[in-house]
N, C-alpha and C positions, 0 to 999 in steps of 0.2 A: 497301276501305279505309273506315274511319269516322273522321270528324273528332273530335278530342278534345272532350269535352263541357265547356263552360264555364258554361252555365246552361241551365235548362229553358226551353222555349218559353214566352213570357209569355202568360198567359190573356187579357189585355186585347187583344192583337193577334190572337188566334185568330179566324178568320173575316174578317180584313182582306182586302186585295186579293190576298193569297197564295192565297186560294181562288177568286179571280175570274180569275186568269191563271196560266199555268204558269211562275211565277217563284219566286225564292228566298225562304226563310224564315230565321228566326234561326239563326245559326251555332251556337248552343248546342244545337241538335238534331243527333242522329246523322246522318251523311251516307252515302249509298250511292254509291260510285265504281263506275261500270259497267265491267266487265272487258272486255278486248279479245278477245272471241270473235267471229270473223267480220270482223275488221278494222274500219276506221272506220265503214263502213256498218252493221255489226252493232252498234257502240257507239251510234250515233245511233238506230237502230231500237229498241234496248232502252230508251234514255232516253225516247223517245216513248211506249213501252208503259207505262213507270212513271208518267209525269206525267199522261198522259191515257188511262187504261185503257179508257174508254168509246169511244175512237176506234180503228178499225182503221187499219193503216198507210196504206191507200189513201185514207182520209178526210182525211189531212193535206194532200193536194194535189188532191183530186177536183174542186174548183171552179175550179182554174186561175186563181185571183185574181191571180197574178203577171203575167198577161197583160192584166189589165183596168186601165183608167184610174181614177185616184182620183176619187171623187165630188166635185163642186164644192161649195164652201160653200153652205149654204142662204141664201136671200135674207133670212130673218128673223134671221140671225146677225150679230153684230158682229165686227169685227176687233179685235185688241189691238195698238196701236202700240208700238214699242220706244222707250224713253227711256233716258237715262244712268242708271246706278246711283244711286239716291237715298241720302240719309243716313238714319240711324235716326230722326232727328227729323222728317223730311219724308215718309217713306213712308206710304202709305195701306194699313193692314193689313186693311181690311175689303173690299177689292176686289182682283181679280187684277191682277198686274203683269208686265211684260216689260221687262227691264233689260239694257243692254249694258255690258260692261266688258272690259278687256284682261287676260286670264288670265295672260299672260306677266309682267305687272306685279303683279297682285294675288295670285297663287298662288306659294308658295315654289318649286315645281317642276312647272309645268304640263306640261312635256314628258314627265313620268312617266306621264301619262295618254294619250299618243299610242299608237295601236295598235302601232306599231313597238316602242316601249319596253315596253309592257305585255307583248307577246309575248316580247320578249327577256328581261325580268326575271321574268315569271310564266307563261311558256308551259306549264310542267309542273304548275302549281298547279291544284288542283281548285276549280272555281267552281260555285255552286248554280245550277241551271237549272230547278228545280222540286221537287216534293215527292211522294214515294211515297204513293199513295192510301191504302193500308191501314195503314201504320205511321206516317205523318207524317214519316219521315226525309227529309232533304235528298237529292235526286239530284244528283250532281255530275259535271262533265265538265271535262277539262283545257282551258285556254284555247287551246292549240294545236289540239285537236280541234274546239272550238267555232268558232274562226275559219276553220278549213278548211271546216266545214259552212256557215258564214254567207257565205263568200266565193266559193263555187262558182257558176259561171254556171248559173243554174237557170231560164232563161227559159221552158222548156217544162214542167219538172217540179218547180218550186219549191214549197215548202210554203205553204199558204194562211195559216197562222198559226204561224210558226216558233218554235222554242225561244228562250229569252231569259235571259241571265245577269242576275240580280238578287240581288246578293250583299252581305250586311252584314258578314260576317266580315272581309273584306279591308280594311275601313275602320275597324272598331271600335277606338277607343283603348283600350289595355290596358297602360299603363305601359311597362316595358322590353320587353314582348312585343308591342308594337304593330307592325303591318305598316308598313314605310316609307311606304306610300301614305297612311296616316292623317295624316301630317305634310306631305304634298306639295301639299295644297290648303288654301284658306282659306274660312271661312264669310263670305258677303257682309256688308259692313259694316252694311247696313240690317237685319240679323237678329241683333242682339247677344244676344238673350235665349234662355236654354235652361233653363226652370224645371224640366224633368224631370231635369236633372242632380242636383237635390237628392235624388232617390231613391237615388243611388249607382249605379255601373255594374253591380253585381250584381243590382240590382232593376229598373232601368228597362227598358221595352220596347225592341226594336230601333228604331233611329232614323236610321241612315245606311246608304246603299247605293251600290255601284258598279253601274252599268247598262251592259251591252254588248248591243246588240240588232241582229239581222239585219233587213233590210228586211221590213216587214209584221208584225214582232213588236210587242208593246206590252202595255198594261194596259187591261182592259175597264172600262166605266163603273163608278165607285165613289166613295164618300166616304171620306176618310181617317179612321181610327178615333180614338176618344177626343177628338174635336174638336181634333185637332192641325192646324196649318197646315203647309205644306210649301214648300220651294224646290227647284228643279232647275236645275243649271247644265250646259249642253251643251258638251262639249269638241270633238266632231267629229260630222259627220253632220247629219241634219235630223229633227225631230220635229213631227208635227201634233198640236195640242191642240184638244179640244172640251170646253168647260166650260158647265155650266148652274148658274144661281144657286139658292141655297136658297129655301125657301118664305118664311122670314122673314130679313131682312137681318142680324139679329143671330145667325143660325144656330140659334136655339132649337129650331126644328122640323125641323132637318136633321141627324139622327144616322144612324149606319150602318144601323140596322135600322128607321128610321122610314119611313112612307109619304112619298115625296117630293112627292106631290101632282101628279105628271105621269108620263107613260110615256116611257121611253127605248127601248122595244121595241114591236114590232107584236104585239098580243095574238092574232093569227090563227094563228100558227105556233108553238104551244107546244112541239111535239116538237123543232123546230129550235132553239128558245130553250134547251131543256134540254141539247141536244147541243152547240151552238156558243156558249152563253152566255158562256163565258170567252174568246172570241176577239174582240178588238176589230176585226180586219180583216173578219170576217163581219158584225159589227154595222155598221160604217161603209158597207159595200156594200149590206146588206140592210135595215137598220132606220133609219139616220140620217135619211133624207129624210122618213120618216113619223112620227118621234118627236114627241110632243105636249108642248109646254113652255108654261108660263104667262107667261114673260117671255123677252126676248132672251138667247140664249146667246152664246158667243164661239167662234170658229173661226179658228185662225192657225197658221203654221209657225214654229217656233223654229229659229234659226240658231246656228252655233258662236259661243261667246263670250257667249251670252245666258243670263240666269237668269230662269226663270218662277216667279212666286209664286202659290200657290193658297191662298186663305183657308180656314179651317175651314168645313165645311158645304157647300162647292161640289162638286157632282158633276163628274167629269172622266174622260175617256178619252184615252189617248196612244198614238200609233202611230209607229213608226220608218219614215220614208220612205227612209232610207239606213242602211247600217251605222253605228251611232251609239254614242258613249261619253258617259256623263253621270254626275254625282254628285248625289245628292238627300238631303235631310234632312227629317224631320218634327220639329216643335218646338212648344213652348208658351211664350207670353209674356204680358205684362200684358193683351193684348186678348182672349185666349181661355182664360185660366187658370180662370175660374169655370165655364165650360162644360166644360172638360176635367175638372175635379174632380168635377162633377156626373155626368159620364159614367163616370168611374172608380168612383165610389161605387155605381153601378148595375151594375158588372161583377162578376166572380167573385173579385175581390181587394180587398174592402173594407178589410182591415187595412192594405194598402199605401197605399190612397187616403188613409186617415186619418193614417198616418205621414207621407205626403207633404204633406198639408195642414198638419200641425203644423210640419214643417220650413220650409215656405214662410212661415208666420206668424212663426217665430223669426227668419228672415232679413228680415222686413219686406217680403216680396214679395206678400203677400196682405192686402188691406185688409178 
């Protein structure tokens, strides 16, 4: 089955974290629903083959990382203390934040994101769990099959770096055709700006995702594209975040393809880096302790009901410590619009960048 095409994958987001971890891409791309040959085990095996063709099936679990303790935070890393959700006027948009708020009060229907409701309402729905290597098509798996895969007691044979639902289609607002989930949550009050909306829904890059991740799944070290900032609200489970600051605090030297000025891997094992470079779990066990950074990073665990804010230019990796459900948005506001425009103008879509710039000026959003 192929999802109905709504728009082509946006070139600005090509090479984003979608290539760093086996996670979903724009729903505008064709999707491959794996057929039920060989039962659920056969479905999962085929999904693994499609999203990580360089791995044999045995390599998914050969390290037995499910039996290892999580590495402790480094002594040179800071924690990020949780504070109440700030207002749009008081938030510091140039530094990471960790905010608590009551989702039952602030979201129209927080219960819609409980695993029980999600499975009840969308169990048969296909969700993106990665991208087919040769065609770029989304590889999809029903939520029922994914939760069966993620919930199995896998103490002895669990995947080292499991498949991960990272799906934007399910949350994308699309008028009368919007999925009900698109209206079941609210953007935190401290993030009222969405300058990319001026592009129009047909032109803007993917920006919102539903994340459902098994323990040990996650996103490898990356910088969000086009100098977007991001927020991530955790509904259930636990996530560990590791963040490193940009070279320049204004983010000017920290773009997706720029040299970060420090190493987040050990240069000695290039073969392993090429093979396991998209696995945050391999990285945290093998490379985290030896990563060289110029300044203190941040290492903390996000709890349910907390929203994490990542400024543009900050490198970060995220790993699910438990089966987790979260909603995340990338956005542009007054604090990062100049850098976002500069980045877009250097992309493959200069015409869109210039059109966006013109619309921002017309609305008085660009000084």
